[in-house]
C-alpha positions as CSV (number, residue, x, y, z in Angstrom):
1,M,0.0,0.0,0.0
2,F,1.8,3.3,-1.3
3,Q,1.2,6.4,0.7
4,L,1.3,10.2,-0.7
5,P,1.6,13.2,1.7
6,V,-1.5,14.8,2.7
7,S,-1.0,17.8,0.7
8,D,-0.7,15.7,-2.7
9,I,-4.2,13.9,-1.6
10,I,-6.1,17.2,-1.1
11,G,-4.7,18.6,-3.8
12,L,-5.6,16.4,-6.4
13,L,-8.8,16.2,-4.6
14,W,-9.5,20.2,-4.7
15,F,-8.3,19.7,-8.4
16,V,-10.5,17.0,-9.8
17,A,-13.8,18.9,-7.5
18,L,-12.9,22.5,-8.9
19,W,-12.8,20.8,-12.8
20,I,-15.6,18.9,-12.5
21,G,-17.4,21.6,-10.5
22,Y,-16.5,24.7,-13.0
23,T,-17.8,22.2,-16.3
24,V,-21.2,21.6,-15.0
25,Y,-21.5,24.9,-13.9
26,T,-20.6,26.2,-17.0
27,D,-21.6,23.5,-19.9
28,R,-24.6,21.8,-18.3
29,G,-27.6,22.1,-20.4
30,T,-28.2,25.3,-22.1
31,P,-26.0,28.2,-22.4
32,R,-26.6,30.8,-18.7
33,E,-27.1,34.2,-19.6
34,H,-24.8,36.8,-19.7
35,S,-21.9,34.3,-20.9
36,L,-19.8,33.9,-24.0
37,R,-21.1,30.4,-24.5
38,H,-24.7,32.0,-24.6
39,S,-23.8,34.7,-26.7
40,M,-21.7,33.0,-29.1
41,H,-24.8,30.6,-29.5
42,R,-27.7,33.7,-30.2
43,N,-24.8,34.5,-32.9
44,R,-24.5,30.9,-34.3
45,Y,-28.5,31.0,-34.9
46,L,-28.1,34.4,-36.6
47,W,-25.4,33.2,-39.0
48,M,-27.5,30.2,-39.7
49,T,-30.5,32.3,-40.3
50,Q,-28.4,34.1,-43.0
51,I,-26.9,30.9,-44.6
52,L,-30.7,30.5,-45.6
53,K,-31.1,33.5,-47.2
54,R,-27.9,32.6,-49.6
55,D,-27.4,31.0,-52.6
56,N,-23.7,30.2,-52.7
57,R,-22.3,29.0,-48.9
58,I,-19.2,28.7,-49.9
59,M,-18.1,31.3,-47.3
60,D,-20.0,29.6,-44.7
61,T,-18.3,25.9,-45.1
62,Q,-15.1,27.4,-45.3
63,I,-15.8,29.2,-42.0
64,L,-16.7,25.2,-40.3
65,G,-13.0,24.3,-42.2
66,Q,-11.3,26.9,-40.0
67,L,-12.9,25.8,-37.0
68,G,-12.2,22.2,-37.7
69,H,-8.5,23.1,-38.9
70,G,-8.0,24.3,-35.0
71,A,-9.7,21.5,-33.2
72,S,-7.6,18.9,-35.9
73,F,-4.2,21.4,-35.0
74,F,-4.5,21.0,-31.1
75,A,-5.6,17.4,-31.2
76,S,-2.5,16.6,-32.8
77,T,-0.8,18.7,-30.5
78,T,-2.0,16.8,-27.7
79,L,-0.8,13.4,-29.1
80,L,2.9,14.9,-29.4
81,I,2.1,15.9,-25.6
82,L,1.3,12.1,-24.7
83,V,3.9,10.8,-26.4
84,G,6.4,13.0,-24.8
85,L,5.2,11.9,-21.1
86,F,4.6,8.4,-22.0
87,T,8.2,8.6,-23.1
88,L,9.2,10.4,-19.3
89,L,7.7,7.1,-18.1
90,G,10.7,5.3,-19.5
91,S,13.6,7.5,-17.7
92,L,11.7,8.6,-14.6
93,D,15.1,7.8,-12.0
94,E,16.9,10.4,-14.3
95,T,14.1,12.7,-14.2
96,V,13.5,12.7,-10.5
97,L,17.3,13.1,-9.9
98,A,17.2,16.3,-12.1
99,L,14.2,17.5,-9.9
100,H,15.9,17.2,-7.2
101,R,18.3,19.5,-8.5
102,I,16.1,21.9,-8.0
103,P,15.9,24.4,-4.6
104,F,12.8,25.0,-4.6
105,A,11.4,21.7,-5.9
106,G,11.6,19.8,-2.6
107,K,11.9,15.9,-2.5
108,V,10.0,14.4,-4.5
109,T,9.9,10.5,-4.7
110,L,9.7,7.9,-7.6
111,L,6.1,7.5,-6.1
112,Q,5.1,11.2,-6.3
113,W,6.4,11.5,-9.9
114,E,4.0,8.7,-11.5
115,V,1.3,9.6,-9.6
116,K,1.8,13.1,-11.0
117,L,2.7,11.9,-14.7
118,L,-0.3,9.7,-14.6
119,A,-2.7,12.6,-13.8
120,L,-0.8,14.6,-16.4
121,I,-1.6,11.5,-19.2
122,V,-4.9,11.2,-17.9
123,I,-5.6,14.9,-18.5
124,F,-4.5,15.3,-21.9
125,V,-6.3,11.5,-23.3
126,H,-9.2,13.4,-22.1
127,A,-8.0,16.3,-24.2
128,F,-7.7,14.6,-26.8
129,F,-11.8,12.9,-26.9
130,K,-12.6,16.2,-26.8
131,F,-10.9,17.9,-29.4
132,T,-11.7,14.7,-31.8
133,W,-15.3,14.5,-31.0
134,A,-15.4,18.8,-31.7
135,L,-13.9,17.9,-34.7
136,R,-16.1,15.0,-36.2
137,Q,-19.4,17.5,-34.6
138,F,-18.3,20.3,-36.9
139,N,-17.7,18.1,-40.2
140,Y,-21.8,17.3,-38.9
141,C,-22.6,21.0,-39.2
142,G,-20.9,21.2,-42.5
143,V,-23.4,18.5,-44.0
144,L,-25.8,20.0,-42.3
145,I,-25.4,23.3,-44.1
146,G,-25.0,21.1,-47.5
147,A,-28.4,20.1,-46.8
148,A,-29.8,23.3,-45.8
149,P,-33.2,24.4,-47.6
150,L,-33.4,26.5,-50.0
151,Q,-35.1,29.7,-48.6
152,K,-38.9,30.4,-49.7
153,D,-41.7,31.6,-47.9
154,G,-39.4,32.0,-44.4
155,P,-36.9,30.6,-42.8
156,D,-36.5,26.9,-41.7
157,E,-37.2,27.4,-37.7
158,E,-36.0,23.6,-37.3
159,W,-32.9,23.8,-39.3
160,V,-31.7,26.5,-37.8
161,R,-32.0,25.8,-34.4
162,R,-30.3,22.2,-34.8
163,T,-27.9,23.4,-36.8
164,A,-27.0,25.9,-34.6
165,W,-27.0,24.1,-31.4
166,L,-24.8,21.3,-33.2
167,S,-21.9,24.0,-33.9
168,T,-22.3,25.1,-29.7
169,L,-22.3,21.8,-28.7
170,A,-18.6,21.4,-31.3
171,S,-17.8,24.5,-29.6
172,K,-18.6,23.1,-26.2
173,D,-16.1,19.8,-26.4
174,F,-13.3,22.1,-28.1
175,N,-13.7,24.7,-25.1
176,Q,-13.4,21.6,-22.8
177,G,-10.5,20.7,-24.7
178,L,-8.9,23.6,-24.3
179,R,-9.7,23.7,-20.7
180,A,-8.2,20.9,-19.9
181,Y,-4.5,22.2,-20.9
182,Y,-5.2,24.9,-18.8
183,F,-5.9,23.1,-15.7
184,G,-2.9,20.9,-17.1
185,L,-0.9,23.4,-16.7
186,S,-1.6,24.0,-12.9
187,V,-0.7,20.4,-12.5
188,I,3.0,21.3,-12.8
189,A,2.9,23.6,-9.6
190,W,2.0,19.8,-8.2
191,F,6.0,19.1,-8.7
192,V,6.4,21.9,-6.3
193,S,4.1,21.3,-3.8
194,G,0.9,20.3,-3.2
195,W,-0.5,23.6,-1.4
196,L,0.7,25.6,-4.5
197,F,-1.1,23.1,-6.9
198,M,-4.1,24.1,-4.6
199,F,-3.7,27.3,-5.8
200,A,-2.7,27.1,-9.4
201,S,-6.0,25.3,-9.6
202,A,-8.3,28.0,-8.0
203,L,-6.2,30.3,-10.0
204,V,-6.9,28.9,-13.4
205,V,-10.6,28.5,-12.1
206,F,-10.5,32.3,-11.7
207,V,-9.2,33.3,-15.1
208,L,-11.6,30.9,-17.1
209,Y,-14.8,32.3,-15.1
210,W,-14.3,36.0,-15.3
211,R,-13.1,35.1,-19.3
212,E,-16.2,33.4,-19.7
213,Y,-18.9,36.2,-17.6
214,Y,-17.2,39.4,-17.2
215,S,-14.5,39.8,-20.0
216,E,-14.8,42.7,-23.0
217,A,-14.7,39.7,-25.5
218,L,-18.2,39.1,-23.6
219,R,-19.7,43.0,-24.1
220,T,-18.5,43.4,-27.0
221,L,-20.1,39.4,-28.8
222,E,-23.5,40.6,-26.6
223,L,-26.4,41.5,-29.3
224,P,-27.7,45.3,-29.1
225,A,-30.9,45.3,-26.9
226,G,-33.0,46.0,-29.9
227,A,-32.1,42.4,-31.9
228,T,-35.3,40.1,-32.1
229,L,-34.7,36.2,-31.8
230,P,-37.0,33.5,-30.8
231,R,-37.6,32.9,-26.9
232,K,-36.3,28.9,-28.2
233,L,-33.0,28.9,-29.8
234,T,-32.2,25.1,-29.3
235,P,-33.7,22.1,-30.3
């Protein structure tokens, strides 16, 4: 039965609770009012409404292609990070000795190094699945745009809601993959101290929360008060 310092155990539980709690608060169900996710979904709804007014939709498919390229880039980058982390597993002894030469790093044991390295691997495996699923959903959204009906008497409300919501779901998974990168950076502090790890995790949540609900980008993206949209924007 192995043992870990109390600070490491508390730090890990704190880290998991913050990550899961923030994800549930931000991403569960329909987007919260006055958030980036809510504002972007409303703009996606307007985008899909405009698509039905255009005969030439090449520009729209190019936009989706760029979004897909972003998810593909991060998925490839995540694989490279995972390769590097698995490589470290084969040279743990040398790595621990090198870490002991850092004055502020403390005496990290081989067991502690293994646990923290495995935590990073789990985080980036999660990020890889999120990015690849976001990429697939962007592709599905492209298919829906290709099958968009021609506007006759008025916009196809059902198609607009479904396509806009699918794009929002893809964006949600892409953002969750990026969020894994942020939380992965906080794990670096764990190699120094479990208490510093807790502080870094809380700092990541604070930064993400501020950007999602209070950033200047949100104020810029919010639609003017006079914009008229249906009450129900999701399927």
